[in-house]
Residue frames as qw, qx, qy, qz and C-alpha x, y, z in Angstrom:
[[0.536, -0.646, -0.276, -0.468, 154.98, 127.80, -2.07],
 [0.123, -0.569, 0.613, -0.534, 156.01, 128.33, 1.59],
 [0.679, -0.140, -0.720, 0.018, 156.13, 125.31, 3.85],
 [0.447, -0.636, 0.254, -0.575, 154.84, 125.50, 7.43],
 [0.554, 0.070, -0.797, 0.231, 156.33, 123.18, 10.06],
 [0.570, -0.567, 0.086, -0.588, 154.30, 122.51, 13.19],
 [0.201, 0.144, -0.909, 0.336, 155.02, 120.49, 16.33],
 [0.673, -0.360, -0.276, -0.585, 151.92, 118.71, 17.62],
 [0.048, 0.266, -0.829, 0.490, 152.27, 117.68, 21.28],
 [0.522, -0.457, -0.704, -0.153, 149.92, 115.35, 23.10],
 [0.292, -0.745, 0.087, -0.594, 148.59, 117.45, 25.99],
 [0.872, -0.482, -0.029, -0.086, 149.12, 114.64, 28.54],
 [0.778, -0.362, 0.274, 0.434, 152.86, 114.22, 27.77],
 [0.292, 0.905, -0.159, -0.267, 154.94, 116.80, 25.92],
 [0.324, -0.474, 0.761, 0.303, 157.60, 114.14, 25.20],
 [0.481, 0.337, 0.788, 0.185, 155.12, 112.64, 22.71],
 [0.260, 0.723, 0.009, -0.640, 154.90, 114.77, 19.59],
 [0.678, 0.388, 0.515, 0.353, 154.80, 114.78, 15.82],
 [0.070, -0.538, 0.226, 0.809, 156.49, 117.32, 13.56],
 [0.529, 0.556, 0.636, 0.081, 154.30, 117.98, 10.54],
 [0.115, -0.297, 0.323, 0.891, 155.00, 119.97, 7.39],
 [0.410, 0.633, 0.657, 0.009, 152.27, 121.34, 5.18],
 [0.304, 0.323, 0.338, 0.830, 152.02, 123.75, 2.31],
 [0.044, 0.152, 0.276, -0.948, 150.74, 127.22, 3.14],
 [0.461, 0.002, -0.329, -0.824, 147.66, 126.76, 0.94],
 [0.407, -0.171, -0.896, -0.056, 146.57, 123.48, 2.56],
 [0.492, -0.566, -0.178, -0.638, 143.49, 123.53, 4.75],
 [0.391, -0.425, 0.625, -0.525, 142.87, 122.77, 8.38],
 [0.939, 0.052, 0.117, -0.319, 141.08, 119.63, 7.17],
 [0.748, 0.471, -0.432, 0.178, 144.34, 118.46, 5.55],
 [0.024, 0.548, -0.629, 0.551, 146.12, 119.25, 8.83],
 [0.724, -0.243, 0.369, -0.530, 143.48, 117.35, 10.83],
 [0.958, 0.210, -0.125, -0.148, 143.84, 114.27, 8.61],
 [0.603, 0.489, -0.530, 0.341, 147.64, 114.14, 8.90],
 [0.253, -0.487, 0.592, -0.591, 147.54, 114.60, 12.70],
 [0.879, -0.096, 0.222, -0.412, 145.06, 111.71, 13.00],
 [0.896, 0.350, -0.267, 0.062, 147.30, 109.58, 10.78],
 [0.310, 0.606, -0.563, 0.469, 150.47, 110.60, 12.64],
 [0.357, -0.351, 0.636, -0.587, 148.96, 109.58, 15.97],
 [0.159, -0.009, -0.975, -0.154, 147.42, 106.41, 14.50],
 [0.408, 0.308, 0.532, -0.675, 143.81, 107.52, 15.07],
 [0.443, 0.358, 0.797, 0.204, 141.10, 106.32, 12.70],
 [0.038, -0.072, 0.274, 0.958, 140.08, 109.84, 11.57],
 [0.144, -0.463, -0.809, -0.333, 136.36, 108.99, 11.82],
 [0.261, -0.696, -0.556, 0.371, 135.45, 111.50, 14.54],
 [0.111, 0.946, 0.156, 0.263, 134.78, 115.22, 14.56],
 [0.651, -0.191, -0.145, 0.720, 137.65, 117.52, 15.39],
 [0.045, 0.979, 0.163, 0.111, 138.34, 121.19, 16.00],
 [0.552, 0.151, -0.186, 0.798, 141.27, 123.53, 16.00],
 [0.225, -0.926, -0.288, 0.100, 141.19, 126.60, 18.23],
 [0.352, 0.705, -0.230, 0.571, 143.35, 129.66, 17.79],
 [0.740, -0.551, -0.295, 0.250, 145.45, 130.01, 20.93],
 [0.009, -0.929, 0.291, -0.229, 147.71, 132.33, 22.86],
 [0.331, 0.515, -0.731, 0.301, 150.94, 131.44, 24.71],
 [0.352, -0.220, 0.719, -0.557, 148.93, 130.06, 27.67],
 [0.075, -0.106, -0.955, -0.266, 146.96, 127.69, 25.43],
 [0.336, 0.407, 0.492, -0.692, 143.70, 129.58, 25.95],
 [0.365, 0.369, 0.782, 0.344, 141.20, 128.60, 23.27],
 [0.159, 0.385, -0.052, -0.908, 140.04, 131.29, 20.89],
 [0.649, 0.371, -0.156, -0.646, 138.12, 131.10, 17.62],
 [0.702, -0.045, 0.710, -0.042, 137.19, 127.56, 16.57],
 [0.417, 0.418, -0.602, -0.537, 137.87, 125.90, 13.21],
 [0.667, -0.053, 0.644, -0.371, 135.57, 122.84, 13.07],
 [0.059, -0.080, 0.904, 0.415, 135.25, 119.74, 10.91],
 [0.206, 0.514, 0.805, -0.211, 131.47, 119.93, 11.43],
 [0.237, 0.767, 0.110, -0.586, 131.09, 123.34, 9.74],
 [0.699, 0.337, 0.523, 0.353, 130.91, 123.12, 5.95],
 [0.330, 0.715, 0.238, 0.568, 130.83, 126.80, 4.93],
 [0.341, -0.182, -0.300, 0.872, 132.47, 129.92, 6.37],
 [0.065, -0.800, -0.490, -0.341, 129.80, 132.47, 7.29],
 [0.097, 0.532, -0.225, 0.811, 130.21, 135.96, 8.65],
 [0.388, -0.446, 0.406, -0.696, 129.96, 136.07, 12.47],
 [0.878, -0.121, -0.422, -0.191, 129.54, 132.26, 12.68],
 [0.676, -0.678, 0.270, -0.102, 130.73, 130.65, 15.94],
 [0.686, -0.323, 0.568, 0.319, 133.24, 128.48, 14.02],
 [0.334, 0.623, -0.490, -0.511, 135.10, 128.41, 10.72],
 [0.965, 0.202, 0.041, -0.160, 135.11, 125.44, 8.35],
 [0.601, -0.458, 0.567, 0.327, 138.21, 123.20, 8.33],
 [0.680, 0.371, 0.557, 0.299, 137.48, 122.34, 4.71],
 [0.336, 0.872, 0.241, 0.263, 137.36, 125.97, 3.53],
 [0.241, -0.955, 0.170, 0.013, 140.04, 127.58, 5.73],
 [0.732, 0.443, -0.367, 0.364, 143.73, 127.46, 4.71],
 [0.718, -0.465, -0.278, 0.437, 146.12, 127.13, 7.64],
 [0.454, 0.112, 0.017, 0.884, 148.18, 130.10, 6.43],
 [0.153, -0.679, -0.325, -0.640, 145.11, 132.38, 6.76],
 [0.611, -0.759, -0.137, -0.177, 145.34, 132.09, 10.56],
 [0.778, -0.174, -0.112, 0.594, 149.11, 132.13, 10.97],
 [0.041, 0.971, 0.102, 0.214, 149.80, 135.64, 12.18],
 [0.247, -0.859, 0.439, -0.088, 153.07, 135.27, 14.13],
 [0.413, 0.526, -0.744, -0.008, 156.26, 133.16, 14.02],
 [0.035, 0.104, -0.937, 0.332, 155.26, 130.99, 17.00],
 [0.599, -0.140, -0.196, -0.764, 151.55, 130.72, 16.19],
 [0.111, -0.059, 0.942, -0.310, 149.72, 128.26, 18.46],
 [0.648, -0.147, -0.364, -0.653, 146.54, 126.22, 18.11],
 [0.453, -0.144, 0.800, -0.366, 144.79, 123.71, 20.32],
 [0.504, 0.110, -0.687, -0.512, 143.58, 120.64, 18.40],
 [0.533, -0.088, 0.676, -0.501, 140.81, 118.51, 19.85],
 [0.395, 0.121, -0.799, -0.436, 139.91, 115.17, 18.31],
 [0.452, -0.335, -0.821, -0.099, 136.73, 113.23, 19.14],
 [0.269, -0.541, 0.106, -0.790, 134.52, 115.51, 21.28],
 [0.852, -0.419, -0.213, -0.230, 133.44, 112.54, 23.44],
 [0.872, -0.156, -0.196, 0.420, 136.98, 111.42, 24.36],
 [0.069, -0.995, 0.070, 0.004, 138.44, 114.94, 24.08],
 [0.814, -0.027, 0.110, 0.569, 141.88, 113.98, 22.79],
 [0.026, 0.994, 0.020, -0.103, 143.73, 117.27, 23.10],
 [0.772, 0.099, 0.118, 0.617, 146.93, 118.30, 21.35],
 [0.133, -0.873, 0.022, 0.469, 148.95, 121.51, 21.54],
 [0.710, 0.490, 0.302, 0.405, 150.07, 122.74, 18.13],
 [0.231, -0.840, 0.108, 0.479, 152.90, 125.22, 17.65],
 [0.648, 0.748, -0.076, 0.122, 154.46, 126.66, 14.51],
 [0.709, -0.548, 0.239, 0.374, 158.18, 125.85, 14.75],
 [0.362, -0.339, 0.500, 0.710, 159.40, 126.88, 11.32],
 [0.593, 0.728, 0.176, -0.296, 158.69, 128.28, 7.88],
 [0.526, -0.234, 0.597, 0.558, 160.66, 127.17, 4.85],
 [0.375, 0.591, -0.193, -0.688, 160.66, 128.55, 1.33],
 [0.381, 0.360, -0.763, -0.377, 161.46, 125.27, -0.35],
 [0.879, -0.082, 0.272, -0.382, 159.38, 122.13, -0.49],
 [0.325, -0.335, 0.858, 0.216, 160.91, 118.70, -1.09],
 [0.580, 0.272, -0.405, -0.652, 159.67, 117.43, -4.49],
 [0.363, 0.095, -0.927, -0.019, 159.97, 113.83, -3.22],
 [0.047, 0.201, 0.788, -0.580, 157.38, 114.38, -0.47],
 [0.221, -0.548, -0.621, -0.514, 153.61, 114.48, -0.59],
 [0.010, 0.075, -0.451, 0.889, 152.26, 117.16, 1.72],
 [0.389, -0.788, 0.372, -0.300, 151.08, 117.29, 4.42],
 [0.738, 0.288, -0.577, 0.199, 153.99, 115.18, 5.67],
 [0.741, -0.670, 0.049, -0.016, 154.84, 113.73, 9.10],
 [0.393, 0.755, -0.467, 0.239, 158.50, 114.67, 9.37],
 [0.205, 0.326, -0.796, 0.467, 159.23, 113.27, 12.84],
 [0.747, -0.468, -0.342, -0.325, 157.51, 111.00, 15.36],
 [0.162, 0.389, -0.695, 0.583, 158.64, 111.11, 18.97],
 [0.365, -0.091, 0.685, -0.624, 157.14, 108.83, 21.61],
 [0.015, 0.246, 0.956, 0.159, 154.45, 106.16, 21.47],
 [0.325, -0.283, -0.281, -0.858, 151.07, 107.49, 20.39],
 [0.424, -0.036, 0.642, -0.637, 148.24, 107.15, 22.91],
 [0.086, 0.208, 0.952, 0.208, 145.76, 104.34, 22.21],
 [0.342, -0.156, -0.238, -0.896, 142.56, 105.67, 20.67],
 [0.812, -0.267, -0.224, -0.467, 140.55, 102.66, 21.83],
 [0.932, -0.361, -0.041, -0.002, 141.46, 100.75, 25.00],
 [0.589, -0.619, 0.417, 0.310, 144.99, 99.49, 25.43],
 [0.588, 0.724, -0.334, -0.136, 147.53, 99.84, 22.67],
 [0.913, -0.261, 0.263, 0.171, 149.69, 96.76, 22.50],
 [0.069, 0.752, -0.584, -0.299, 153.30, 96.78, 21.41],
 [0.896, 0.277, -0.300, -0.176, 153.94, 93.98, 18.97],
 [0.877, -0.417, 0.192, 0.142, 156.01, 91.15, 20.48],
 [0.778, 0.347, 0.081, 0.517, 158.63, 91.51, 17.72],
 [0.119, 0.813, -0.087, 0.563, 159.09, 95.21, 18.48],
 [0.639, -0.723, 0.168, -0.200, 159.32, 94.46, 22.23],
 [0.929, -0.133, 0.150, 0.310, 162.01, 91.81, 21.64],
 [0.566, 0.595, 0.016, 0.570, 163.93, 94.21, 19.43],
 [0.181, -0.845, 0.163, -0.476, 163.97, 96.83, 22.21],
 [0.822, -0.536, 0.186, -0.041, 164.89, 94.27, 24.87],
 [0.892, 0.122, 0.107, 0.421, 167.77, 92.94, 22.79],
 [0.369, 0.736, -0.045, 0.565, 169.03, 96.42, 22.04],
 [0.188, -0.750, 0.284, -0.568, 169.17, 97.56, 25.68],
 [0.896, -0.421, 0.014, -0.139, 169.36, 94.35, 27.71],
 [0.206, 0.628, -0.717, 0.221, 172.68, 93.66, 29.36],
 [0.873, -0.198, -0.431, -0.112, 172.69, 90.04, 30.50],
 [0.715, -0.689, 0.115, 0.028, 174.21, 88.87, 33.80],
 [0.852, 0.007, 0.145, 0.502, 177.44, 87.72, 32.09],
 [0.375, 0.648, 0.086, 0.657, 178.04, 91.13, 30.55],
 [0.379, -0.865, 0.029, -0.328, 177.40, 92.85, 33.88],
 [0.846, -0.471, 0.128, 0.212, 179.89, 90.57, 35.67],
 [0.745, 0.248, 0.140, 0.604, 182.58, 91.15, 33.04],
 [0.225, 0.696, 0.093, 0.676, 182.24, 94.90, 33.05],
 [0.298, -0.742, 0.119, -0.588, 181.65, 95.71, 36.69],
 [0.889, -0.439, -0.107, -0.074, 182.77, 92.84, 38.94],
 [0.833, 0.161, -0.215, 0.483, 186.56, 93.35, 38.96],
 [0.053, -0.868, 0.191, -0.455, 187.13, 96.46, 41.07],
 [0.505, -0.699, 0.449, -0.233, 189.94, 95.93, 43.56],
 [0.989, 0.003, 0.143, 0.034, 191.10, 92.56, 42.13],
 [0.714, 0.537, -0.169, 0.415, 194.38, 93.91, 40.74],
 [0.624, -0.263, -0.326, 0.660, 195.61, 95.35, 44.05],
 [0.086, 0.219, 0.035, 0.971, 194.86, 98.93, 43.13],
 [0.451, -0.411, -0.173, -0.773, 192.18, 100.56, 45.19],
 [0.806, -0.405, -0.427, -0.054, 192.19, 97.82, 47.86],
 [0.112, 0.634, -0.453, 0.616, 193.59, 99.56, 50.91],
 [0.775, -0.506, 0.009, -0.378, 192.26, 97.16, 53.54],
 [0.968, -0.168, -0.066, 0.177, 195.20, 94.80, 53.81],
 [0.698, -0.422, 0.108, 0.569, 198.44, 96.16, 55.38],
 [0.503, 0.461, 0.251, 0.686, 200.81, 98.39, 53.51],
 [0.247, -0.365, -0.214, 0.872, 201.59, 101.98, 54.12],
 [0.227, 0.810, 0.519, 0.149, 199.12, 104.67, 53.30],
 [0.282, -0.761, 0.024, 0.584, 201.67, 107.40, 53.77],
 [0.610, 0.791, 0.040, -0.013, 202.54, 107.28, 50.07],
 [0.042, 0.875, -0.478, -0.069, 205.95, 107.71, 48.57],
 [0.192, -0.516, 0.834, 0.033, 207.58, 104.28, 49.31],
 [0.787, 0.159, 0.546, -0.240, 205.13, 101.72, 47.96],
 [0.156, 0.417, -0.701, -0.558, 206.13, 99.75, 44.90],
 [0.834, 0.217, 0.285, -0.420, 203.97, 97.49, 42.83],
 [0.438, -0.199, 0.801, 0.356, 205.03, 94.40, 40.96],
 [0.549, 0.468, -0.211, -0.659, 204.23, 94.16, 37.31]]
């Protein structure tokens, strides 16, 4: 069964995204659940997908509130509609909105189609997480252990800075302030 790979960007910051793979036959409800999980949301609120063009203009709605697809209804059902039914082009786009009160908005773009699924994975699958997810409720704290790990990885202490950058000009090279000829050619250096 074909595998669809989507990139789901947080509208506020396109450096924060999740790459998600799902099987062509899986529904928008499956997609909704994995996006909520990938962004560490509780999944308790209503959500909608909207078909979109390249300018992220919202089109037809696919809603978690609608239970049955009806002809000429204002929205399709997430539970009944397979994602592949609305993928019409190689760079298909959707706008995903989670929690109508808070209006968490994500831009969803098809970035690849694969013929082979990985038998070791359960789909839908979050393939890649980039950036810290926004906090669904209030302030999202970074655990102290994680913060220390980051500080230790990137922190250069004062001793390391002095060793690596404090010795310019101490060996006589590059220090042209004290006497000597700058005409070149006749200077010799002791070793």
